[in-house]
C-alpha positions in Angstrom: 0.0 0.0 0.0 2.9 2.3 0.8 4.5 1.6 -2.6 1.1 2.4 -4.3 0.9 5.8 -2.5 4.5 6.6 -3.4 3.8 5.7 -7.1 0.7 7.8 -7.2 2.6 10.7 -5.6 5.3 10.4 -8.2 2.8 10.3 -11.1 1.0 13.4 -9.8 4.3 15.3 -9.6 5.3 14.2 -13.0 2.0 15.4 -14.4 2.6 18.7 -12.7 6.1 19.1 -14.3 4.7 18.2 -17.7 1.9 20.7 -17.3 4.3 23.4 -16.3 6.6 22.7 -19.3 3.6 22.8 -21.6 2.5 26.2 -20.1 6.0 27.6 -20.5 6.3 26.4 -24.1 2.9 27.9 -24.9 3.8 31.2 -23.3 7.1 31.2 -25.2 5.4 30.4 -28.5 2.7 33.0 -27.8 5.3 35.7 -27.1 7.3 34.9 -30.3 4.1 34.8 -32.4 2.8 38.2 -31.3 -0.1 37.0 -29.3 -2.8 35.0 -31.1 -1.9 36.1 -34.6 -2.2 33.4 -37.3 0.5 35.1 -39.3 4.1 35.6 -38.1 6.4 38.2 -39.6 10.1 38.1 -39.0 13.3 39.7 -40.4 16.0 37.2 -41.3 18.6 39.9 -40.8 18.0 42.8 -38.4 20.9 45.2 -39.4 21.9 46.2 -42.9 25.0 48.3 -43.5 25.4 49.8 -47.0 27.8 52.3 -48.5 26.4 55.2 -50.4 25.4 54.3 -53.9 24.8 50.6 -53.1 21.6 48.7 -53.7 19.9 47.5 -50.5 17.4 44.6 -50.6 15.5 44.5 -47.3 13.8 41.1 -46.8 11.0 40.0 -44.4 9.7 36.5 -44.0 6.1 35.5 -43.7 4.7 32.4 -42.0 1.1 31.3 -41.4 -2.1 32.1 -43.2 -5.0 34.5 -43.0 -7.6 34.1 -40.3 -10.3 33.3 -42.9 -9.9 31.9 -46.4 -11.8 34.9 -47.9 -9.6 37.5 -46.2 -7.4 39.8 -48.2 -3.6 40.0 -47.4 -1.8 43.3 -48.1 1.9 43.7 -47.6 3.2 47.1 -46.5 6.4 49.0 -45.6 6.7 52.0 -43.3 9.8 54.1 -42.7 11.1 56.5 -40.0 14.5 58.2 -40.1 14.8 57.6 -36.3 16.2 54.1 -35.7 15.1 54.2 -32.0 11.5 54.9 -32.7 8.6 52.8 -33.9 7.1 53.3 -37.3 3.9 55.3 -37.2 1.6 57.1 -39.6 1.6 56.1 -43.3 5.0 57.3 -44.4 6.7 54.7 -46.5 10.3 54.5 -47.9 11.4 57.6 -49.9 8.4 59.7 -49.0 5.8 57.3 -50.4 2.4 56.8 -48.8 1.8 53.3 -47.5 -1.6 52.0 -48.2 -0.7 48.4 -48.7 1.4 46.7 -51.3 1.0 48.5 -54.6 -0.3 46.7 -57.6 2.6 47.8 -59.7 6.0 49.6 -59.4 5.2 52.1 -62.2 3.9 54.7 -59.7 6.9 54.5 -57.3 9.9 56.8 -57.2 12.9 55.8 -59.2 15.1 53.3 -57.6 12.3 51.9 -55.3 10.7 48.5 -55.9 8.5 46.2 -53.9 8.0 42.5 -54.4 6.8 39.3 -52.7 6.6 35.6 -53.0 4.8 32.9 -51.0 7.0 33.1 -47.9 9.0 36.4 -48.2 8.5 40.0 -49.4 11.0 42.7 -49.9 11.8 46.3 -50.6 14.7 47.3 -53.0 16.4 50.6 -52.6 18.8 51.5 -55.4 21.6 54.1 -55.0 21.1 54.6 -51.3 21.9 57.8 -49.6 22.0 59.1 -46.0 18.3 60.0 -46.4 17.5 56.3 -46.6 19.1 55.6 -43.2 16.6 54.6 -40.5 14.1 52.0 -39.5 12.0 50.1 -42.0 8.9 48.3 -40.7 7.4 45.4 -42.7 3.9 44.2 -42.0 1.0 42.2 -43.4 -2.6 43.4 -43.2 -5.2 40.8 -42.8 -8.4 42.4 -44.1 -11.9 40.9 -44.0 -14.6 42.4 -46.3 -18.2 41.9 -45.2 -20.9 43.6 -47.3 -18.2 45.8 -49.0 -17.0 47.0 -45.5 -13.4 46.1 -44.9 -12.2 45.5 -41.4 -8.6 44.9 -40.2 -8.3 41.6 -38.3 -4.6 41.4 -37.6 -1.4 43.3 -38.4 1.7 41.3 -37.6 5.0 43.2 -38.3 8.7 43.3 -37.8 11.5 45.8 -38.5 14.9 46.3 -40.1 17.5 48.9 -39.4 19.5 50.4 -42.3 22.8 52.2 -41.8 24.4 54.1 -44.6 28.2 54.6 -44.5 30.3 57.0 -46.7 31.1 55.8 -50.3 34.1 53.6 -50.6 36.3 52.4 -53.4 35.7 48.9 -54.8 32.5 46.9 -55.0 29.5 48.5 -53.4 27.8 45.7 -51.4 25.7 45.7 -48.3 26.6 43.6 -45.2 24.1 42.1 -42.8 24.6 41.2 -39.2 22.5 40.1 -36.2 24.0 41.0 -32.8 21.2 39.4 -30.8 19.1 36.2 -31.3 15.6 36.6 -32.6 12.9 37.4 -30.0 11.3 34.0 -30.1 14.6 32.1 -29.3 15.0 33.5 -25.7 11.6 32.5 -24.3 11.9 29.0 -25.8 15.4 28.6 -24.3 14.2 29.7 -20.9 11.3 27.2 -21.1 13.6 24.3 -22.0 16.0 25.3 -19.2 13.1 25.4 -16.7 11.9 22.0 -17.8 15.3 20.4 -17.5 15.7 21.8 -14.0 12.3 20.5 -13.0 13.1 17.0 -14.3 16.4 16.9 -12.6 14.9 17.9 -9.3 12.1 15.4 -9.5 14.2 12.5 -8.0 15.3 14.6 -5.1 11.6 15.5 -4.4 10.7 11.8 -4.4 13.5 11.0 -2.0 12.4 13.7 0.4 8.8 12.5 0.3 9.9 8.9 1.0 12.1 10.0 3.9 9.2 12.1 5.3 6.8 9.2 5.1 9.4 6.8 6.6 10.0 9.1 9.6 6.2 9.5 10.1 5.8 5.7 10.1 8.6 5.2 12.5 7.1 7.8 14.8 3.8 6.0 14.7 5.4 2.7 15.5 7.3 4.2 18.4 4.1 5.6 19.9 2.4 2.3 19.5 5.2 0.5 21.3 5.1 3.0 24.2 1.3 2.5 24.5 1.6 -1.3 24.5 4.4 -1.1 27.2 2.2 1.2 29.3 -0.7 -1.1 29.1 1.5 -4.1 30.0 3.0 -2.3 33.0 -0.4 -1.1 34.1 -1.7 -4.6 34.9 1.2 -5.3 37.3 1.5 -1.9 39.0 -1.5 -1.0 41.2 -0.9 2.6 40.3 -2.3 1.9 36.8 -5.3 0.1 38.1 -7.1 3.3 39.0 -6.7 3.1 42.8 -3.9 4.7 44.9 -2.4 2.8 47.8 -3.8 3.8 51.2 -1.4 5.4 53.6 -1.8 4.1 57.2 -1.8 7.0 59.7 -1.0 6.4 63.4 -1.3 8.6 66.4 1.5 9.4 68.7 0.3 7.0 71.4 0.3 4.2 68.8 3.8 5.1 67.7 5.1 5.2 71.3 3.2 2.0 72.3 4.9 -1.4 71.8 3.8 -2.9 68.5 4.0 -6.5 67.6 5.9 -7.5 64.6 3.8 -8.1 61.5 6.0 -11.1 60.6 5.6 -12.8 64.0 9.2 -12.3 65.0 10.0 -10.9 68.4 11.2 -7.3 68.6 14.1 -6.4 70.8 11.9 -4.1 72.9 9.5 -6.9 73.9 10.0 -8.7 77.1 11.6 -12.1 76.8 13.5 -11.3 73.7 17.0 -12.7 73.8 19.7 -10.3 74.6 17.1 -7.9 76.1 17.5 -6.5 79.6 15.5 -8.0 82.5 11.9 -7.1 82.5 11.6 -6.2 86.2 13.5 -3.6 88.0 15.2 -0.5 86.7 15.9 -1.0 83.0 17.1 2.2 81.6 15.4 4.8 83.7 14.2 4.8 87.3 10.6 3.7 87.7 9.8 7.0 89.4 10.8 8.9 86.3 8.4 7.4 83.8 7.2 9.9 81.3 3.5 10.3 81.0 1.9 10.9 77.7 1.1 14.5 77.1 -2.5 15.4 76.0 -1.0 17.7 73.4 0.6 14.7 71.6 -2.7 12.9 71.5 -4.3 15.8 69.7 -1.9 15.8 66.9 
């Protein structure tokens, strides 16, 4: 029975660890997926460094699908010259107005192109200058049209930072670099670490539970032995029978009077006892000096 209780306790703790791991993974995936969005937008490269006159191709990746099959997806780019600020308003690259992905590139400024495929979409900036330096935000608009009334359901997005350096001799190529891991990697790593720690600490928890139950059982056995010993001693000791021994009280006259031995043996103070002084005549004190019993002693 004890083994069954221990197994059930271990199973319950294992279920708790699995539930915690699932919750951590769900939270991590939720954080990396921008909430409950069905579309995830990410930038394969966060930082682009291009010299003046180079051509920069900014790329964003798209995963997932629209919330409904009848929704319309529009890809859009926003721009702000301040790299430490979020994109706001409708200003696009090179002073264009962003109203979604344009149907063609004929209406765009020279040297600016947009494109997309099934999993990625991009913006191409030719002959970059310092005016192109800043933050570029890529997003996908999930639009639902009901009775010719469009409504925006979700707007997942990401961003890219472009830095323009002075012109240099030789080939004009852009370089990309990522100083920090993507945002979804850190929560997942923390969730994995927490699960590993929980699984490693599970045997220690089981050992502590077993020791606690063993100590409790030993304490119960000790108490039972003490109780049994007390019951066994109670039948031999009259104190445990419920009654207390009666103390015999004697008066002073009874104490001073000669008492016969309870065992039948002669006391030395009785007449005729061997080695006792003669019974008649002066024994220890003169006859005239006998001490009479005081009434005060009798009242004690």
